[in-house]
N, C-alpha and C positions, 0 to 999 in steps of 0.2 A: 568500586565495582558494585553493581546492584545485586540484590538477592534474586537469583534466578527463579526461585519459587514464586516470586511476585510478578513474573512475566507470563503472559498468555500469548502463545503463538497461534495466529489465525492463517490458515492455508485454504484459499478458494480452489476448488478442484472441479475439472470437467474432463472425464475420460483420460485419466492419468494413472492407470493401473500399473504401468511398467516402471514408473518413477517414484510414486508416492512413498513406497516403503523405504527407499534409499534416503529420501528427504527427511522423513521422520526419524530414521536411525541417526542421521547426521546431527539433527537437532538434539536428540537425546544424548549424544556423545559430549555435548556442551552443557549437560545437566539442565536442558530445557525440556521438561517433562509435561508441562501444561500445554498440550497441543490440541487444538480444535480444528478439525478439517470440516469445511463447509462444502458439501457436494451440491453442485449447481445443475444437476440433471444428467449425471453420468449414465451411460448405457453399458459400461463395461464393469469390471470388478474393482473399481476404485474404492468403493465403500468397504468392501470386504478386506482389501489389502490394508487400508488405513486402520481399521479396527484391529486386525491381526498384529499390526506394528505397535499398537498401544495408544493410538490417538482416540480422542472423543470425536464422534462423527455426528453432525447435524445436517439437515437438508434444507435447501432453499430452492423451491421448484420454479420460481420466477427467474428467468435468465438475467444476467447482469453482474459484472465484476463487482461494482459497488454494492449491489444488493447482497451478494454473497458475503462481502466484508461486513456490511451492516448487520446481517443476520448473526455473524460470528460474535458480534459485540453485545448481543443480548444475554441476559442472565449471567453477568459476570460475578464471580466470587468477590467478597468484600476485600480480600487481601491482594487482589490483582491491582498493581500500580502501573504496569507497563504493558503495551501491546506491540508484539512483533509481527509484521506482515511479511510473508514470503510466498513464492509460487511453488506449485506442486509438480512442475514439469522437469525439475532438476537443473534449470538454467542458472539459478542463483548459486554462486560459489560460497557455501556456508563456512569455508575455512577462514573467512574474514570476520566471523562473528565475535571472536575475542575483542577486536577493536570496538565493536558496537557495545559490548557488555562492560567495557572499561570506562565508557563516557557518560552514562546517564545522569550522574550527579551534576554534570556541568550544563546539560542541555535538556530541552523539552522534546525536540524532534531530531532524530538522527537518520540521515538518508544515505543509502548506498549509491556511490557515484561510479557507474560502470565506465564512464568515459575517461576516468583517471588511470585506468590500467590498460596495458596493451591487449591482454586477453579480452577484456570487456569491449574495447573498441572493435576488435576483429569479429567478435561474435554478434554484434548488433547488426541487424539487416539495414539496407538502405532506407526502408520505410521507417524503421525505428529511429535511425539517425536523423532523418528529416523531421519526423514528428517531434522528437526531443528538441531539436534546434528551434523549430517554430514555437513550440509551447513555452520553452524557457525564455526565448526572446520576448514573447508577448508578456510574460510575467515580469520580466525585467523592465520592459517599457512601461507597463501599467502600474507596477507595484514598487519598482526601484530596487528589487533584490534579484541578483543574477545567478539563478541556479544553474548547475551544470547538467543535471539529469532528472528524469522522472521515474527512476527505477522502482521496481516493486518491493525490494528489500528495504524495510524501514522500521524504526523503533520509535514509538511515541508514548509520552507520558499520558496516563489515563485522564488526569485532570485537564491536560492540554486538549485532548480529543473531545472532551465534554465542552470545553470552551469554544472550540471551532464550530461545533454543531453542524456536522456534515449533512448536506442535503442530497448530493448526487448519489444515484444508485446504479450508474453505468460506468462507461470508460472514463468519465470525467472525475472519478474518485480521487486519483492521485494529484491531479492539477488543482482540484479544489482544496485538498489538504494543504498543499504547499502555498497557494495564494492566501488562503485564510490564515495560515500560520503566520504569515507576514503581518496581516491586518491585526491579529491578536497579540502581536509582540512576542511570539515564541522565540526562545533561544534555539537556533537551528544550526546544524553543521552537516557537511557532506563528507563521507569517509570513502576513500578508494576501495572498490570491491571488484573481484573478478566476476566473470559472466561467461556462460556457455550457450551455444545454440541448444534449444530445448532437446532433452534427451529422449523424449517419447511423446506420442500423440501428435496433434496438429494444432498450431496456433490459432486461437479464435480471433486474433486481431491482425497480426502481420502475416499470417499464413495465406491470406487471400486478398485480392484487390478490393473486393466489395467490403470485406471486414475492415481493411485499412482505411478506406474512404469513410465508412460509417464511424469508426473510432475517431478519426481526425475531425469529422464534422461535429461529433458530440463534444470533443475537447474544446474546439473553438467556440461552440455555443455556451459551454460551461464558463469559459473565461470571459466571454461577452456578458453573460448574466452577472457574474461576480463583479466585473468592472463597472457596469451600470449601477449596481447596488452600492458600490464603493463611492461613486460620484454623488449619488443621492444622499448618502450618509454624510459625506463631506460638506455638501451644500446645506444640509439641515442644521448641523451644529459645529462644523469645522473639525470634526474628529472622525476617526474610523470606528473605533470601539468594537464591541461585540455585535454579533449578528442579531437582528431583531426578528428574524424569522424563526419559526418553530423548527427544531431539529431533534437530534437524538437526545440532547440534554444530558442528564445523568443517566448512565446506562443502568438498566434494571439489575438489581442485586439479588443473589440467591443466598 
């Protein structure tokens, strides 16, 4: 089991005042006290609630799930070795966290697989199910690794995240992490996790048709860009290797 003091939890938030307190308290019950909430333009009391619950709060004014995650990765303390991402809407069943925390010494990237539990499958919307199927199929076809899910609950080694050099700042954040993880040779596993319909607020992705179409388009474009880069690197020297693009690199330390 890893030292929980070396884990930073990042929670992107947009108008989740009714749920963020419960999410933070659940994390704290597992001795996860390094919690950074990234507010992505809330107009409710999400910031106040998060601070009252004991989380650090920073703001990212430019919209985008990936941008909020990226902002949360800036100015990391030197002793942070792991990053846990989860949502602030109460949909992630955090009772499965002990399984996550028992595995880090074996893996570099641990993903929550909502499709492996009955509750998880029932809670996912048709849009989520289709999007998951399409994206995981394309990753399997293009990269040869058949993921089961693209869920938000994930734990990644800091050094692995630096190696991946994330580029996406939108809805393509999760698929880029998983595709690049394969390219970089990360040790990856998926752990069954429960899932609930969001407990408050409104989904920015699957809650509207336009949001779903936008997210799906971005995910497809992200995978297309990554696959073309993969082909170019393969043709250049016969290997995939690390990304040659500039990315986050080593996260700024404080």
